[in-house]
PDB file of N, CA, C and O in Angstrom:
ATOM      1  N   MET A   1       6.694  26.819  -3.345  1.00  0.00           N
ATOM      2  CA  MET A   1       5.923  25.859  -2.581  1.00  0.00           C
ATOM      3  C   MET A   1       6.856  25.089  -1.652  1.00  0.00           C
ATOM      4  O   MET A   1       7.873  24.553  -2.091  1.00  0.00           O
ATOM      5  N   SER A   2       6.513  25.039  -0.396  1.00  0.00           N
ATOM      6  CA  SER A   2       7.305  24.298   0.577  1.00  0.00           C
ATOM      7  C   SER A   2       7.053  22.810   0.420  1.00  0.00           C
ATOM      8  O   SER A   2       6.039  22.386  -0.136  1.00  0.00           O
ATOM      9  N   ARG A   3       7.978  22.042   0.913  1.00  0.00           N
ATOM     10  CA  ARG A   3       7.846  20.594   0.814  1.00  0.00           C
ATOM     11  C   ARG A   3       7.603  20.000   2.188  1.00  0.00           C
ATOM     12  O   ARG A   3       7.998  20.558   3.212  1.00  0.00           O
ATOM     13  N   LEU A   4       6.946  18.862   2.179  1.00  0.00           N
ATOM     14  CA  LEU A   4       6.745  18.128   3.426  1.00  0.00           C
ATOM     15  C   LEU A   4       8.077  17.559   3.885  1.00  0.00           C
ATOM     16  O   LEU A   4       8.913  17.164   3.073  1.00  0.00           O
ATOM     17  N   ALA A   5       8.256  17.525   5.174  1.00  0.00           N
ATOM     18  CA  ALA A   5       9.464  16.948   5.758  1.00  0.00           C
ATOM     19  C   ALA A   5       9.048  16.151   6.987  1.00  0.00           C
ATOM     20  O   ALA A   5       8.032  16.459   7.610  1.00  0.00           O
ATOM     21  N   PRO A   6       9.821  15.132   7.342  1.00  0.00           N
ATOM     22  CA  PRO A   6       9.502  14.384   8.565  1.00  0.00           C
ATOM     23  C   PRO A   6       9.525  15.310   9.778  1.00  0.00           C
ATOM     24  O   PRO A   6      10.385  16.184   9.887  1.00  0.00           O
ATOM     25  N   ILE A   7       8.566  15.109  10.692  1.00  0.00           N
ATOM     26  CA  ILE A   7       8.534  15.886  11.931  1.00  0.00           C
ATOM     27  C   ILE A   7       8.356  14.927  13.100  1.00  0.00           C
ATOM     28  O   ILE A   7       7.962  13.775  12.917  1.00  0.00           O
ATOM     29  N   HIS A   8       8.648  15.410  14.294  1.00  0.00           N
ATOM     30  CA  HIS A   8       8.493  14.602  15.500  1.00  0.00           C
ATOM     31  C   HIS A   8       7.013  14.315  15.721  1.00  0.00           C
ATOM     32  O   HIS A   8       6.164  15.154  15.419  1.00  0.00           O
ATOM     33  N   TRP A   9       6.704  13.147  16.240  1.00  0.00           N
ATOM     34  CA  TRP A   9       5.301  12.760  16.407  1.00  0.00           C
ATOM     35  C   TRP A   9       4.567  13.687  17.367  1.00  0.00           C
ATOM     36  O   TRP A   9       3.361  13.887  17.220  1.00  0.00           O
ATOM     37  N   ARG A  10       5.267  14.258  18.348  1.00  0.00           N
ATOM     38  CA  ARG A  10       4.602  15.168  19.296  1.00  0.00           C
ATOM     39  C   ARG A  10       4.156  16.464  18.602  1.00  0.00           C
ATOM     40  O   ARG A  10       3.110  17.021  18.937  1.00  0.00           O
ATOM     41  N   LYS A  11       4.939  16.931  17.651  1.00  0.00           N
ATOM     42  CA  LYS A  11       4.550  18.129  16.891  1.00  0.00           C
ATOM     43  C   LYS A  11       3.308  17.821  16.048  1.00  0.00           C
ATOM     44  O   LYS A  11       2.408  18.654  15.946  1.00  0.00           O
ATOM     45  N   PHE A  12       3.258  16.632  15.445  1.00  0.00           N
ATOM     46  CA  PHE A  12       2.077  16.249  14.662  1.00  0.00           C
ATOM     47  C   PHE A  12       0.876  16.073  15.584  1.00  0.00           C
ATOM     48  O   PHE A  12      -0.253  16.375  15.197  1.00  0.00           O
ATOM     49  N   GLU A  13       1.110  15.587  16.799  1.00  0.00           N
ATOM     50  CA  GLU A  13       0.025  15.455  17.771  1.00  0.00           C
ATOM     51  C   GLU A  13      -0.544  16.837  18.119  1.00  0.00           C
ATOM     52  O   GLU A  13      -1.760  16.992  18.224  1.00  0.00           O
ATOM     53  N   LYS A  14       0.320  17.834  18.297  1.00  0.00           N
ATOM     54  CA  LYS A  14      -0.153  19.198  18.560  1.00  0.00           C
ATOM     55  C   LYS A  14      -1.019  19.692  17.406  1.00  0.00           C
ATOM     56  O   LYS A  14      -2.040  20.346  17.619  1.00  0.00           O
ATOM     57  N   PHE A  15      -0.601  19.374  16.184  1.00  0.00           N
ATOM     58  CA  PHE A  15      -1.382  19.747  15.005  1.00  0.00           C
ATOM     59  C   PHE A  15      -2.758  19.080  15.043  1.00  0.00           C
ATOM     60  O   PHE A  15      -3.765  19.725  14.752  1.00  0.00           O
ATOM     61  N   LEU A  16      -2.806  17.794  15.398  1.00  0.00           N
ATOM     62  CA  LEU A  16      -4.087  17.080  15.465  1.00  0.00           C
ATOM     63  C   LEU A  16      -5.007  17.697  16.512  1.00  0.00           C
ATOM     64  O   LEU A  16      -6.204  17.848  16.267  1.00  0.00           O
ATOM     65  N   PHE A  17      -4.471  18.054  17.667  1.00  0.00           N
ATOM     66  CA  PHE A  17      -5.285  18.705  18.698  1.00  0.00           C
ATOM     67  C   PHE A  17      -5.762  20.079  18.212  1.00  0.00           C
ATOM     68  O   PHE A  17      -6.885  20.486  18.509  1.00  0.00           O
ATOM     69  N   TYR A  18      -4.920  20.784  17.475  1.00  0.00           N
ATOM     70  CA  TYR A  18      -5.249  22.112  16.958  1.00  0.00           C
ATOM     71  C   TYR A  18      -6.458  22.063  16.020  1.00  0.00           C
ATOM     72  O   TYR A  18      -7.281  22.978  16.017  1.00  0.00           O
ATOM     73  N   ILE A  19      -6.564  20.992  15.222  1.00  0.00           N
ATOM     74  CA  ILE A  19      -7.673  20.898  14.267  1.00  0.00           C
ATOM     75  C   ILE A  19      -8.887  20.189  14.857  1.00  0.00           C
ATOM     76  O   ILE A  19      -9.871  19.965  14.152  1.00  0.00           O
ATOM     77  N   GLY A  20      -8.833  19.835  16.135  1.00  0.00           N
ATOM     78  CA  GLY A  20     -10.014  19.303  16.805  1.00  0.00           C
ATOM     79  C   GLY A  20     -10.056  17.804  17.014  1.00  0.00           C
ATOM     80  O   GLY A  20     -11.095  17.276  17.408  1.00  0.00           O
ATOM     81  N   CYS A  21      -8.974  17.106  16.767  1.00  0.00           N
ATOM     82  CA  CYS A  21      -8.941  15.660  17.018  1.00  0.00           C
ATOM     83  C   CYS A  21      -8.733  15.406  18.509  1.00  0.00           C
ATOM     84  O   CYS A  21      -8.136  16.220  19.213  1.00  0.00           O
ATOM     85  N   GLU A  22      -9.224  14.285  18.968  1.00  0.00           N
ATOM     86  CA  GLU A  22      -9.051  13.880  20.363  1.00  0.00           C
ATOM     87  C   GLU A  22      -8.357  12.529  20.405  1.00  0.00           C
ATOM     88  O   GLU A  22      -8.584  11.671  19.552  1.00  0.00           O
ATOM     89  N   LEU A  23      -7.507  12.352  21.413  1.00  0.00           N
ATOM     90  CA  LEU A  23      -6.846  11.063  21.606  1.00  0.00           C
ATOM     91  C   LEU A  23      -7.894  10.069  22.073  1.00  0.00           C
ATOM     92  O   LEU A  23      -8.491  10.230  23.137  1.00  0.00           O
ATOM     93  N   GLU A  24      -8.111   9.046  21.270  1.00  0.00           N
ATOM     94  CA  GLU A  24      -9.122   8.046  21.599  1.00  0.00           C
ATOM     95  C   GLU A  24      -8.527   6.921  22.435  1.00  0.00           C
ATOM     96  O   GLU A  24      -9.091   6.523  23.454  1.00  0.00           O
ATOM     97  N   ARG A  25      -7.378   6.412  21.989  1.00  0.00           N
ATOM     98  CA  ARG A  25      -6.736   5.327  22.730  1.00  0.00           C
ATOM     99  C   ARG A  25      -5.287   5.188  22.263  1.00  0.00           C
ATOM    100  O   ARG A  25      -4.849   5.809  21.295  1.00  0.00           O
ATOM    101  N   GLU A  26      -4.569   4.345  22.998  1.00  0.00           N
ATOM    102  CA  GLU A  26      -3.178   4.065  22.677  1.00  0.00           C
ATOM    103  C   GLU A  26      -3.017   2.556  22.675  1.00  0.00           C
ATOM    104  O   GLU A  26      -3.441   1.881  23.613  1.00  0.00           O
ATOM    105  N   ARG A  27      -2.412   2.032  21.636  1.00  0.00           N
ATOM    106  CA  ARG A  27      -2.233   0.585  21.550  1.00  0.00           C
ATOM    107  C   ARG A  27      -0.795   0.313  21.120  1.00  0.00           C
ATOM    108  O   ARG A  27      -0.392   0.650  20.007  1.00  0.00           O
ATOM    109  N   GLY A  28      -0.037  -0.294  22.010  1.00  0.00           N
ATOM    110  CA  GLY A  28       1.370  -0.530  21.713  1.00  0.00           C
ATOM    111  C   GLY A  28       2.096   0.795  21.556  1.00  0.00           C
ATOM    112  O   GLY A  28       2.050   1.647  22.443  1.00  0.00           O
ATOM    113  N   ASP A  29       2.771   0.963  20.416  1.00  0.00           N
ATOM    114  CA  ASP A  29       3.468   2.226  20.182  1.00  0.00           C
ATOM    115  C   ASP A  29       2.724   3.114  19.185  1.00  0.00           C
ATOM    116  O   ASP A  29       3.331   3.983  18.559  1.00  0.00           O
ATOM    117  N   HIS A  30       1.414   2.903  19.033  1.00  0.00           N
ATOM    118  CA  HIS A  30       0.593   3.722  18.144  1.00  0.00           C
ATOM    119  C   HIS A  30      -0.459   4.479  18.944  1.00  0.00           C
ATOM    120  O   HIS A  30      -1.007   3.966  19.920  1.00  0.00           O
ATOM    121  N   ARG A  31      -0.728   5.702  18.517  1.00  0.00           N
ATOM    122  CA  ARG A  31      -1.774   6.515  19.143  1.00  0.00           C
ATOM    123  C   ARG A  31      -2.880   6.715  18.116  1.00  0.00           C
ATOM    124  O   ARG A  31      -2.617   6.964  16.940  1.00  0.00           O
ATOM    125  N   ILE A  32      -4.121   6.602  18.580  1.00  0.00           N
ATOM    126  CA  ILE A  32      -5.280   6.673  17.708  1.00  0.00           C
ATOM    127  C   ILE A  32      -6.099   7.903  18.090  1.00  0.00           C
ATOM    128  O   ILE A  32      -6.467   8.082  19.252  1.00  0.00           O
ATOM    129  N   TYR A  33      -6.381   8.753  17.091  1.00  0.00           N
ATOM    130  CA  TYR A  33      -7.115  10.001  17.284  1.00  0.00           C
ATOM    131  C   TYR A  33      -8.406   9.952  16.482  1.00  0.00           C
ATOM    132  O   TYR A  33      -8.491   9.270  15.460  1.00  0.00           O
ATOM    133  N   TRP A  34      -9.412  10.684  16.955  1.00  0.00           N
ATOM    134  CA  TRP A  34     -10.711  10.697  16.299  1.00  0.00           C
ATOM    135  C   TRP A  34     -11.247  12.117  16.259  1.00  0.00           C
ATOM    136  O   TRP A  34     -10.974  12.927  17.145  1.00  0.00           O
ATOM    137  N   ARG A  35     -12.010  12.405  15.220  1.00  0.00           N
ATOM    138  CA  ARG A  35     -12.708  13.682  15.068  1.00  0.00           C
ATOM    139  C   ARG A  35     -14.007  13.401  14.325  1.00  0.00           C
ATOM    140  O   ARG A  35     -14.053  12.544  13.443  1.00  0.00           O
ATOM    141  N   MET A  36     -15.053  14.123  14.683  1.00  0.00           N
ATOM    142  CA  MET A  36     -16.338  13.936  14.011  1.00  0.00           C
ATOM    143  C   MET A  36     -16.174  14.190  12.512  1.00  0.00           C
ATOM    144  O   MET A  36     -15.467  15.107  12.097  1.00  0.00           O
ATOM    145  N   GLY A  37     -16.837  13.365  11.719  1.00  0.00           N
ATOM    146  CA  GLY A  37     -16.804  13.537  10.275  1.00  0.00           C
ATOM    147  C   GLY A  37     -15.734  12.728   9.569  1.00  0.00           C
ATOM    148  O   GLY A  37     -15.666  12.752   8.340  1.00  0.00           O
ATOM    149  N   LEU A  38     -14.898  12.016  10.303  1.00  0.00           N
ATOM    150  CA  LEU A  38     -13.864  11.195   9.672  1.00  0.00           C
ATOM    151  C   LEU A  38     -14.403   9.804   9.376  1.00  0.00           C
ATOM    152  O   LEU A  38     -15.237   9.282  10.114  1.00  0.00           O
ATOM    153  N   LYS A  39     -13.921   9.209   8.289  1.00  0.00           N
ATOM    154  CA  LYS A  39     -14.354   7.861   7.926  1.00  0.00           C
ATOM    155  C   LYS A  39     -13.673   6.800   8.784  1.00  0.00           C
ATOM    156  O   LYS A  39     -14.230   5.731   9.035  1.00  0.00           O
ATOM    157  N   ARG A  40     -12.458   7.114   9.229  1.00  0.00           N
ATOM    158  CA  ARG A  40     -11.715   6.179  10.081  1.00  0.00           C
ATOM    159  C   ARG A  40     -10.798   6.986  10.988  1.00  0.00           C
ATOM    160  O   ARG A  40     -10.552   8.163  10.721  1.00  0.00           O
ATOM    161  N   PRO A  41     -10.291   6.380  12.048  1.00  0.00           N
ATOM    162  CA  PRO A  41      -9.418   7.129  12.958  1.00  0.00           C
ATOM    163  C   PRO A  41      -8.055   7.440  12.335  1.00  0.00           C
ATOM    164  O   PRO A  41      -7.616   6.780  11.393  1.00  0.00           O
ATOM    165  N   VAL A  42      -7.409   8.454  12.881  1.00  0.00           N
ATOM    166  CA  VAL A  42      -6.053   8.832  12.482  1.00  0.00           C
ATOM    167  C   VAL A  42      -5.101   8.080  13.399  1.00  0.00           C
ATOM    168  O   VAL A  42      -5.210   8.175  14.622  1.00  0.00           O
ATOM    169  N   VAL A  43      -4.175   7.339  12.821  1.00  0.00           N
ATOM    170  CA  VAL A  43      -3.238   6.527  13.597  1.00  0.00           C
ATOM    171  C   VAL A  43      -1.821   7.011  13.307  1.00  0.00           C
ATOM    172  O   VAL A  43      -1.417   7.119  12.150  1.00  0.00           O
ATOM    173  N   ILE A  44      -1.067   7.303  14.377  1.00  0.00           N
ATOM    174  CA  ILE A  44       0.336   7.677  14.194  1.00  0.00           C
ATOM    175  C   ILE A  44       1.201   6.842  15.139  1.00  0.00           C
ATOM    176  O   ILE A  44       0.815   6.590  16.280  1.00  0.00           O
ATOM    177  N   PRO A  45       2.364   6.419  14.663  1.00  0.00           N
ATOM    178  CA  PRO A  45       3.290   5.692  15.539  1.00  0.00           C
ATOM    179  C   PRO A  45       4.053   6.674  16.417  1.00  0.00           C
ATOM    180  O   PRO A  45       4.249   7.833  16.052  1.00  0.00           O
ATOM    181  N   ARG A  46       4.477   6.195  17.575  1.00  0.00           N
ATOM    182  CA  ARG A  46       5.276   7.036  18.471  1.00  0.00           C
ATOM    183  C   ARG A  46       6.755   6.834  18.181  1.00  0.00           C
ATOM    184  O   ARG A  46       7.533   6.515  19.081  1.00  0.00           O
ATOM    185  N   ASP A  47       7.141   7.019  16.930  1.00  0.00           N
ATOM    186  CA  ASP A  47       8.552   7.015  16.556  1.00  0.00           C
ATOM    187  C   ASP A  47       9.069   8.434  16.719  1.00  0.00           C
ATOM    188  O   ASP A  47       8.285   9.373  16.858  1.00  0.00           O
ATOM    189  N   SER A  48      10.381   8.593  16.702  1.00  0.00           N
ATOM    190  CA  SER A  48      10.926   9.933  16.890  1.00  0.00           C
ATOM    191  C   SER A  48      10.494  10.881  15.773  1.00  0.00           C
ATOM    192  O   SER A  48      10.111  12.017  16.055  1.00  0.00           O
ATOM    193  N   ALA A  49      10.547  10.450  14.525  1.00  0.00           N
ATOM    194  CA  ALA A  49      10.132  11.301  13.405  1.00  0.00           C
ATOM    195  C   ALA A  49       9.141  10.540  12.534  1.00  0.00           C
ATOM    196  O   ALA A  49       9.363   9.381  12.184  1.00  0.00           O
ATOM    197  N   LEU A  50       8.045  11.210  12.191  1.00  0.00           N
ATOM    198  CA  LEU A  50       7.049  10.590  11.319  1.00  0.00           C
ATOM    199  C   LEU A  50       7.506  10.728   9.873  1.00  0.00           C
ATOM    200  O   LEU A  50       7.842  11.830   9.439  1.00  0.00           O
ATOM    201  N   PRO A  51       7.527   9.632   9.119  1.00  0.00           N
ATOM    202  CA  PRO A  51       7.892   9.722   7.701  1.00  0.00           C
ATOM    203  C   PRO A  51       6.857  10.526   6.914  1.00  0.00           C
ATOM    204  O   PRO A  51       5.704  10.645   7.328  1.00  0.00           O
ATOM    205  N   VAL A  52       7.276  11.067   5.796  1.00  0.00           N
ATOM    206  CA  VAL A  52       6.411  11.899   4.964  1.00  0.00           C
ATOM    207  C   VAL A  52       5.183  11.130   4.497  1.00  0.00           C
ATOM    208  O   VAL A  52       4.096  11.706   4.436  1.00  0.00           O
ATOM    209  N   PHE A  53       5.318   9.841   4.165  1.00  0.00           N
ATOM    210  CA  PHE A  53       4.162   9.101   3.651  1.00  0.00           C
ATOM    211  C   PHE A  53       3.065   8.963   4.707  1.00  0.00           C
ATOM    212  O   PHE A  53       1.887   8.938   4.352  1.00  0.00           O
ATOM    213  N   ILE A  54       3.412   8.874   5.979  1.00  0.00           N
ATOM    214  CA  ILE A  54       2.394   8.801   7.041  1.00  0.00           C
ATOM    215  C   ILE A  54       1.707  10.159   7.188  1.00  0.00           C
ATOM    216  O   ILE A  54       0.487  10.224   7.340  1.00  0.00           O
ATOM    217  N   ILE A  55       2.476  11.230   7.144  1.00  0.00           N
ATOM    218  CA  ILE A  55       1.893  12.572   7.227  1.00  0.00           C
ATOM    219  C   ILE A  55       0.947  12.797   6.058  1.00  0.00           C
ATOM    220  O   ILE A  55      -0.174  13.270   6.247  1.00  0.00           O
ATOM    221  N   ARG A  56       1.391  12.461   4.849  1.00  0.00           N
ATOM    222  CA  ARG A  56       0.572  12.670   3.649  1.00  0.00           C
ATOM    223  C   ARG A  56      -0.717  11.845   3.707  1.00  0.00           C
ATOM    224  O   ARG A  56      -1.785  12.358   3.370  1.00  0.00           O
ATOM    225  N   ASN A  57      -0.638  10.589   4.124  1.00  0.00           N
ATOM    226  CA  ASN A  57      -1.838   9.745   4.219  1.00  0.00           C
ATOM    227  C   ASN A  57      -2.827  10.304   5.236  1.00  0.00           C
ATOM    228  O   ASN A  57      -4.033  10.297   4.993  1.00  0.00           O
ATOM    229  N   ASN A  58      -2.332  10.785   6.367  1.00  0.00           N
ATOM    230  CA  ASN A  58      -3.225  11.340   7.386  1.00  0.00           C
ATOM    231  C   ASN A  58      -3.831  12.666   6.937  1.00  0.00           C
ATOM    232  O   ASN A  58      -4.984  12.951   7.261  1.00  0.00           O
ATOM    233  N   LEU A  59      -3.085  13.477   6.205  1.00  0.00           N
ATOM    234  CA  LEU A  59      -3.645  14.723   5.674  1.00  0.00           C
ATOM    235  C   LEU A  59      -4.761  14.423   4.679  1.00  0.00           C
ATOM    236  O   LEU A  59      -5.783  15.109   4.665  1.00  0.00           O
ATOM    237  N   ARG A  60      -4.570  13.409   3.855  1.00  0.00           N
ATOM    238  CA  ARG A  60      -5.608  13.012   2.903  1.00  0.00           C
ATOM    239  C   ARG A  60      -6.862  12.565   3.647  1.00  0.00           C
ATOM    240  O   ARG A  60      -7.974  12.922   3.255  1.00  0.00           O
ATOM    241  N   LEU A  61      -6.695  11.797   4.704  1.00  0.00           N
ATOM    242  CA  LEU A  61      -7.826  11.343   5.513  1.00  0.00           C
ATOM    243  C   LEU A  61      -8.557  12.528   6.144  1.00  0.00           C
ATOM    244  O   LEU A  61      -9.786  12.540   6.208  1.00  0.00           O
ATOM    245  N   LEU A  62      -7.802  13.520   6.605  1.00  0.00           N
ATOM    246  CA  LEU A  62      -8.385  14.692   7.260  1.00  0.00           C
ATOM    247  C   LEU A  62      -8.963  15.702   6.269  1.00  0.00           C
ATOM    248  O   LEU A  62      -9.704  16.602   6.665  1.00  0.00           O
ATOM    249  N   GLY A  63      -8.632  15.560   4.993  1.00  0.00           N
ATOM    250  CA  GLY A  63      -9.124  16.498   3.986  1.00  0.00           C
ATOM    251  C   GLY A  63      -8.416  17.841   4.033  1.00  0.00           C
ATOM    252  O   GLY A  63      -9.021  18.874   3.747  1.00  0.00           O
ATOM    253  N   ILE A  64      -7.138  17.833   4.393  1.00  0.00           N
ATOM    254  CA  ILE A  64      -6.347  19.060   4.514  1.00  0.00           C
ATOM    255  C   ILE A  64      -5.236  19.026   3.468  1.00  0.00           C
ATOM    256  O   ILE A  64      -4.536  18.023   3.329  1.00  0.00           O
ATOM    257  N   GLY A  65      -5.078  20.127   2.737  1.00  0.00           N
ATOM    258  CA  GLY A  65      -4.030  20.235   1.733  1.00  0.00           C
ATOM    259  C   GLY A  65      -2.666  20.457   2.370  1.00  0.00           C
ATOM    260  O   GLY A  65      -2.562  20.839   3.536  1.00  0.00           O
ATOM    261  N   ILE A  66      -1.633  20.214   1.594  1.00  0.00           N
ATOM    262  CA  ILE A  66      -0.263  20.334   2.106  1.00  0.00           C
ATOM    263  C   ILE A  66       0.059  21.778   2.481  1.00  0.00           C
ATOM    264  O   ILE A  66       0.636  22.033   3.538  1.00  0.00           O
ATOM    265  N   GLU A  67      -0.314  22.727   1.615  1.00  0.00           N
ATOM    266  CA  GLU A  67      -0.032  24.138   1.913  1.00  0.00           C
ATOM    267  C   GLU A  67      -0.762  24.593   3.177  1.00  0.00           C
ATOM    268  O   GLU A  67      -0.196  25.301   4.010  1.00  0.00           O
ATOM    269  N   GLU A  68      -2.017  24.181   3.308  1.00  0.00           N
ATOM    270  CA  GLU A  68      -2.800  24.533   4.499  1.00  0.00           C
ATOM    271  C   GLU A  68      -2.159  23.944   5.755  1.00  0.00           C
ATOM    272  O   GLU A  68      -2.090  24.603   6.792  1.00  0.00           O
ATOM    273  N   TYR A  69      -1.691  22.701   5.655  1.00  0.00           N
ATOM    274  CA  TYR A  69      -1.014  22.030   6.770  1.00  0.00           C
ATOM    275  C   TYR A  69       0.250  22.791   7.171  1.00  0.00           C
ATOM    276  O   TYR A  69       0.491  23.020   8.356  1.00  0.00           O
ATOM    277  N   LEU A  70       1.051  23.181   6.184  1.00  0.00           N
ATOM    278  CA  LEU A  70       2.297  23.885   6.482  1.00  0.00           C
ATOM    279  C   LEU A  70       2.026  25.243   7.124  1.00  0.00           C
ATOM    280  O   LEU A  70       2.773  25.670   8.005  1.00  0.00           O
ATOM    281  N   GLU A  71       0.961  25.928   6.691  1.00  0.00           N
ATOM    282  CA  GLU A  71       0.594  27.198   7.318  1.00  0.00           C
ATOM    283  C   GLU A  71       0.191  26.991   8.775  1.00  0.00           C
ATOM    284  O   GLU A  71       0.563  27.781   9.642  1.00  0.00           O
ATOM    285  N   MET A  72      -0.568  25.931   9.046  1.00  0.00           N
ATOM    286  CA  MET A  72      -0.987  25.641  10.423  1.00  0.00           C
ATOM    287  C   MET A  72       0.212  25.295  11.292  1.00  0.00           C
ATOM    288  O   MET A  72       0.266  25.688  12.457  1.00  0.00           O
ATOM    289  N   LEU A  73       1.175  24.562  10.736  1.00  0.00           N
ATOM    290  CA  LEU A  73       2.374  24.200  11.504  1.00  0.00           C
ATOM    291  C   LEU A  73       3.147  25.443  11.928  1.00  0.00           C
ATOM    292  O   LEU A  73       3.705  25.485  13.024  1.00  0.00           O
ATOM    293  N   GLU A  74       3.181  26.448  11.067  1.00  0.00           N
ATOM    294  CA  GLU A  74       3.895  27.686  11.413  1.00  0.00           C
ATOM    295  C   GLU A  74       3.233  28.392  12.590  1.00  0.00           C
ATOM    296  O   GLU A  74       3.914  29.052  13.375  1.00  0.00           O
ATOM    297  N   ARG A  75       1.908  28.260  12.723  1.00  0.00           N
ATOM    298  CA  ARG A  75       1.178  28.904  13.819  1.00  0.00           C
ATOM    299  C   ARG A  75       1.394  28.209  15.155  1.00  0.00           C
ATOM    300  O   ARG A  75       1.225  28.828  16.205  1.00  0.00           O
ATOM    301  N   LEU A  76       1.763  26.941  15.133  1.00  0.00           N
ATOM    302  CA  LEU A  76       1.927  26.184  16.388  1.00  0.00           C
ATOM    303  C   LEU A  76       3.230  26.516  17.067  1.00  0.00           C
ATOM    304  O   LEU A  76       3.528  25.971  18.130  1.00  0.00           O
TER     305      LEU A  76
END
């Protein structure tokens, strides 16, 4: 089983677009994405690397497992 690792925010943004999220707005150094069926928006900071806890929290919100996420990242 592969492990989660910090990735650049732009790579995570590509992943969000791949699964159907749209950029809703930008506030300060945070970007807010939305997709139908979500309880709340996905928020990511524009730091160079996203920490694992932010990735894990957003995956939980999106209803995507870690293995599924890692497989999708390989396709991008």
